[in-house]
PLY file of the C-alpha trace (Angstrom):
ply
format ascii 1.0
element vertex 303
property float x
property float y
property float z
element edge 302
property int vertex1
property int vertex2
end_header
62.74 6.21 -17.53
61.12 2.83 -17.62
60.38 2.95 -13.90
58.87 6.40 -14.20
56.78 5.39 -17.18
55.47 2.34 -15.38
54.66 4.35 -12.22
52.25 6.71 -13.99
49.74 4.07 -15.07
49.81 2.57 -11.59
49.08 5.96 -10.06
46.26 6.54 -12.54
44.81 3.12 -11.71
44.90 3.88 -7.99
43.13 7.18 -8.55
40.47 5.40 -10.60
39.94 2.85 -7.83
39.66 5.64 -5.26
37.03 7.43 -7.34
35.14 4.19 -7.92
35.08 3.37 -4.20
33.86 6.86 -3.40
31.06 6.57 -5.90
30.07 3.16 -4.59
29.90 4.54 -1.07
27.80 7.49 -2.22
25.48 5.17 -4.13
25.09 2.93 -1.07
24.26 5.90 1.17
21.74 7.26 -1.35
20.10 3.83 -1.65
19.78 3.52 2.12
18.31 7.03 2.39
15.76 6.33 -0.37
14.68 3.04 1.19
14.45 4.64 4.64
12.30 7.47 3.24
10.05 4.96 1.48
9.61 2.89 4.64
8.96 6.04 6.67
6.29 7.11 4.18
4.69 3.66 4.26
4.34 3.59 8.06
1.36 6.01 8.34
-0.27 4.49 5.24
-0.07 0.95 6.58
-1.17 2.16 10.00
-4.26 3.89 8.61
-5.19 0.88 6.46
-4.71 -1.46 9.41
-6.91 0.67 11.66
-9.61 0.86 8.99
-9.60 -2.87 8.41
-9.40 -3.81 12.08
-12.23 -1.49 13.12
-14.46 -1.66 10.05
-14.16 -5.21 8.77
-16.48 -6.60 11.39
-19.51 -4.90 9.88
-18.80 -4.76 6.13
-18.65 -8.55 5.76
-22.36 -8.67 6.51
-24.60 -8.90 3.45
-27.05 -6.44 5.01
-24.36 -3.75 4.99
-24.34 -3.73 1.18
-28.02 -4.36 0.51
-29.99 -2.42 3.13
-30.15 1.16 4.34
-30.49 2.78 7.77
-34.22 3.36 7.25
-36.05 2.68 10.48
-32.80 2.00 12.37
-31.43 4.47 14.89
-27.77 5.37 14.50
-27.05 4.30 18.07
-28.53 0.84 17.49
-26.78 -2.01 15.70
-28.27 -3.07 12.37
-29.02 -1.63 8.98
-26.58 -1.05 6.18
-24.89 1.52 3.98
-26.66 0.88 0.68
-28.23 4.36 0.74
-24.82 5.99 1.20
-23.08 3.81 -1.40
-25.77 4.51 -4.00
-25.71 8.22 -3.25
-21.91 8.32 -3.59
-22.01 6.56 -6.94
-24.86 8.66 -8.33
-23.22 11.96 -7.40
-19.78 10.86 -8.64
-21.14 9.50 -11.93
-23.02 12.72 -12.64
-19.91 14.77 -11.88
-17.79 12.51 -14.09
-20.23 12.69 -17.02
-19.95 16.48 -16.98
-16.31 17.03 -16.07
-14.45 14.32 -18.00
-15.48 15.44 -21.53
-14.95 19.10 -20.62
-11.53 18.37 -19.14
-10.34 16.20 -22.04
-11.52 18.58 -24.77
-10.00 21.55 -22.93
-6.66 19.75 -22.74
-6.86 18.85 -26.44
-7.43 22.51 -27.28
-4.50 23.66 -25.14
-2.07 21.10 -26.59
-3.20 20.61 -30.19
-4.97 23.78 -31.32
-3.97 26.77 -29.23
-1.08 28.89 -30.42
-0.37 30.55 -27.11
-3.03 33.21 -27.64
-5.00 35.08 -25.03
-7.69 32.38 -24.83
-5.14 29.66 -24.11
-3.40 31.80 -21.49
-6.71 32.67 -19.85
-7.79 29.01 -19.82
-4.51 27.90 -18.28
-4.76 30.64 -15.66
-8.31 29.63 -14.72
-7.34 25.96 -14.49
-4.48 26.88 -12.17
-6.87 28.83 -9.96
-9.43 26.01 -9.85
-6.68 23.54 -8.91
-6.21 25.34 -5.60
-9.85 26.04 -4.77
-10.91 24.37 -1.48
-13.95 22.13 -1.66
-15.91 24.36 0.73
-15.45 27.31 -1.64
-16.75 25.25 -4.56
-19.72 24.17 -2.45
-20.52 27.75 -1.40
-20.28 28.94 -5.01
-22.78 26.31 -6.17
-25.01 27.14 -3.21
-25.00 30.85 -4.14
-25.55 30.22 -7.86
-27.66 27.06 -8.10
-29.78 27.36 -4.96
-29.89 31.07 -4.04
-29.78 32.66 -7.50
-31.59 30.07 -9.64
-33.90 28.86 -6.89
-33.26 25.12 -7.15
-33.41 23.00 -4.02
-30.64 21.18 -2.24
-30.02 17.89 -3.98
-27.44 15.36 -5.06
-27.11 17.12 -8.41
-26.00 20.29 -6.65
-23.29 18.21 -4.98
-22.30 16.83 -8.39
-21.95 20.39 -9.75
-19.54 21.31 -6.97
-17.57 18.12 -7.60
-17.30 19.14 -11.26
-15.39 22.25 -10.22
-12.95 20.04 -8.32
-12.56 17.40 -11.03
-12.09 19.54 -14.13
-8.67 21.03 -13.27
-7.28 17.59 -12.36
-8.52 16.06 -15.61
-7.27 19.01 -17.68
-3.80 19.08 -16.14
-3.27 15.32 -16.32
-4.60 14.98 -19.87
-2.53 17.96 -20.99
0.66 16.41 -19.64
-0.12 13.04 -21.19
-0.80 14.58 -24.61
2.48 16.48 -24.50
4.34 13.23 -23.85
3.14 11.78 -27.19
6.02 12.26 -29.69
5.51 14.79 -32.46
6.87 12.19 -34.91
3.61 10.25 -34.61
1.57 13.30 -35.48
3.82 14.29 -38.37
3.79 10.75 -39.78
0.00 10.77 -39.71
-0.16 14.20 -41.37
2.27 13.01 -44.04
-0.15 10.22 -44.93
-2.91 12.76 -45.43
-4.84 12.00 -42.24
-6.84 15.02 -40.98
-5.81 16.57 -37.69
-8.98 15.62 -35.83
-8.63 11.99 -36.89
-4.95 12.00 -35.93
-5.90 13.16 -32.47
-8.72 10.61 -32.16
-6.90 7.60 -33.63
-3.25 8.23 -32.80
-2.71 10.77 -30.02
-5.49 9.84 -27.60
-4.96 6.04 -27.77
-1.23 6.54 -27.20
-1.88 8.64 -24.09
-4.88 6.61 -22.93
-3.14 4.86 -20.04
-2.08 8.11 -18.38
-5.38 9.83 -19.10
-7.42 7.04 -17.50
-5.14 7.05 -14.47
-5.61 10.78 -14.05
-9.38 10.46 -14.36
-9.42 7.78 -11.66
-7.34 10.02 -9.40
-9.85 12.82 -9.93
-12.77 10.49 -9.14
-10.99 9.15 -6.06
-10.47 12.69 -4.80
-14.07 13.82 -5.13
-15.61 10.62 -3.76
-14.32 11.45 -0.29
-15.25 15.14 -0.22
-17.43 16.06 2.74
-17.90 19.84 2.37
-20.24 19.72 -0.66
-22.57 17.15 0.93
-22.75 19.20 4.12
-23.78 22.37 2.31
-25.71 21.22 -0.74
-27.78 18.17 0.21
-29.70 16.98 3.22
-28.92 13.75 5.06
-31.19 10.80 4.49
-31.34 7.24 5.79
-33.30 5.90 2.81
-32.16 4.94 -0.68
-32.68 7.74 -3.17
-31.70 7.15 -6.82
-32.98 10.56 -7.93
-30.17 13.10 -7.61
-32.48 15.93 -8.71
-35.00 15.63 -5.91
-34.89 15.21 -2.16
-32.15 14.43 0.31
-29.48 11.97 -0.72
-26.86 10.49 1.54
-23.28 9.51 0.68
-20.47 7.73 2.46
-18.77 10.95 3.67
-22.13 12.29 4.86
-22.92 9.01 6.60
-19.59 9.18 8.43
-20.37 12.71 9.58
-23.83 11.66 10.75
-22.34 8.82 12.75
-19.69 11.09 14.21
-22.38 13.46 15.47
-24.44 10.58 16.89
-22.01 9.87 19.73
-19.46 7.27 20.76
-21.66 4.23 21.22
-20.15 0.95 19.93
-22.82 0.57 17.23
-22.20 4.12 15.98
-18.44 3.62 15.83
-18.85 0.34 13.98
-20.95 2.06 11.31
-18.54 4.99 11.11
-15.48 2.79 10.57
-17.45 0.56 8.23
-18.41 3.52 6.03
-14.79 4.69 5.97
-13.50 1.23 4.99
-16.21 0.91 2.36
-15.13 4.19 0.78
-11.50 3.05 0.68
-12.48 -0.27 -0.88
-14.55 1.42 -3.58
-11.69 3.78 -4.44
-9.26 0.84 -4.56
-11.59 -1.03 -6.93
-11.78 2.01 -9.21
-8.00 2.27 -9.34
-7.61 -1.44 -10.12
-10.24 -1.11 -12.85
-8.34 1.86 -14.27
-5.15 -0.20 -14.43
-6.96 -3.02 -16.24
-8.65 -0.67 -18.73
-5.46 1.25 -19.50
-3.49 -1.97 -19.95
-6.12 -3.44 -22.28
-6.88 -0.44 -24.49
-3.63 1.53 -24.54
-1.32 1.27 -27.54
1.02 -1.71 -27.23
4.71 -1.02 -27.64
0 1
1 2
2 3
3 4
4 5
5 6
6 7
7 8
8 9
9 10
10 11
11 12
12 13
13 14
14 15
15 16
16 17
17 18
18 19
19 20
20 21
21 22
22 23
23 24
24 25
25 26
26 27
27 28
28 29
29 30
30 31
31 32
32 33
33 34
34 35
35 36
36 37
37 38
38 39
39 40
40 41
41 42
42 43
43 44
44 45
45 46
46 47
47 48
48 49
49 50
50 51
51 52
52 53
53 54
54 55
55 56
56 57
57 58
58 59
59 60
60 61
61 62
62 63
63 64
64 65
65 66
66 67
67 68
68 69
69 70
70 71
71 72
72 73
73 74
74 75
75 76
76 77
77 78
78 79
79 80
80 81
81 82
82 83
83 84
84 85
85 86
86 87
87 88
88 89
89 90
90 91
91 92
92 93
93 94
94 95
95 96
96 97
97 98
98 99
99 100
100 101
101 102
102 103
103 104
104 105
105 106
106 107
107 108
108 109
109 110
110 111
111 112
112 113
113 114
114 115
115 116
116 117
117 118
118 119
119 120
120 121
121 122
122 123
123 124
124 125
125 126
126 127
127 128
128 129
129 130
130 131
131 132
132 133
133 134
134 135
135 136
136 137
137 138
138 139
139 140
140 141
141 142
142 143
143 144
144 145
145 146
146 147
147 148
148 149
149 150
150 151
151 152
152 153
153 154
154 155
155 156
156 157
157 158
158 159
159 160
160 161
161 162
162 163
163 164
164 165
165 166
166 167
167 168
168 169
169 170
170 171
171 172
172 173
173 174
174 175
175 176
176 177
177 178
178 179
179 180
180 181
181 182
182 183
183 184
184 185
185 186
186 187
187 188
188 189
189 190
190 191
191 192
192 193
193 194
194 195
195 196
196 197
197 198
198 199
199 200
200 201
201 202
202 203
203 204
204 205
205 206
206 207
207 208
208 209
209 210
210 211
211 212
212 213
213 214
214 215
215 216
216 217
217 218
218 219
219 220
220 221
221 222
222 223
223 224
224 225
225 226
226 227
227 228
228 229
229 230
230 231
231 232
232 233
233 234
234 235
235 236
236 237
237 238
238 239
239 240
240 241
241 242
242 243
243 244
244 245
245 246
246 247
247 248
248 249
249 250
250 251
251 252
252 253
253 254
254 255
255 256
256 257
257 258
258 259
259 260
260 261
261 262
262 263
263 264
264 265
265 266
266 267
267 268
268 269
269 270
270 271
271 272
272 273
273 274
274 275
275 276
276 277
277 278
278 279
279 280
280 281
281 282
282 283
283 284
284 285
285 286
286 287
287 288
288 289
289 290
290 291
291 292
292 293
293 294
294 295
295 296
296 297
297 298
298 299
299 300
300 301
301 302
């Protein structure tokens, strides 16, 4: 009896060790697969960044690249800069952000905090889902038909900004909506229990708590629209001079400058400008993302 009694714990211990070894092996395999997938995903990213830096760094380190335009300089000839395209990109993106960010945030606040699942909320959600999948060329053609053909306004940087608004709003709405839903209901209920009005609870408690995620989503939306080429092809004319007025005249941008250089041929000077414009766009987007991280870390609620 004693031998039998002692044999059972030993058998149970062996089974436990077998299960533990199996789990360790499974965990090791899963870890290797995850790391391999991460490395595989990093290969094209690093390759693209290396190509951009290797081919475009030679021209962007010149001060003229950031301070002068291509006015009076042929595309096939070395010289000039991308100031006209950089300014046009910023002007169009800022106008689109001024319009789309408030609309997107307030729409998300309505969907999360005020709607009760009624027909208006369902319709809004449905329209946001549709806009999320709209190609940029469709947004550009819609603005062309409405703003230029129907209302009679000319092609301009503001028309480009309007098409970018259609692309930005669904991203801002979806991201802000998800971030607001992450905020615990306990925070809201505690604020209500203290007699704080709902609007002030949202402004002082909910939004600051979700600020980090909201800012990140906004930067992702801005990064997406900064590189769109379809709207600038359809809605604004190319220009080699600096134009700060988005409501009048042709206005270049970095995507449009790249397309102009691509059409100019394969001369070394043209390729240098093309790769330089591409690297400049990547650098600007990287700076925006770093700034978003700093802002969210500084102003978000500390745990």
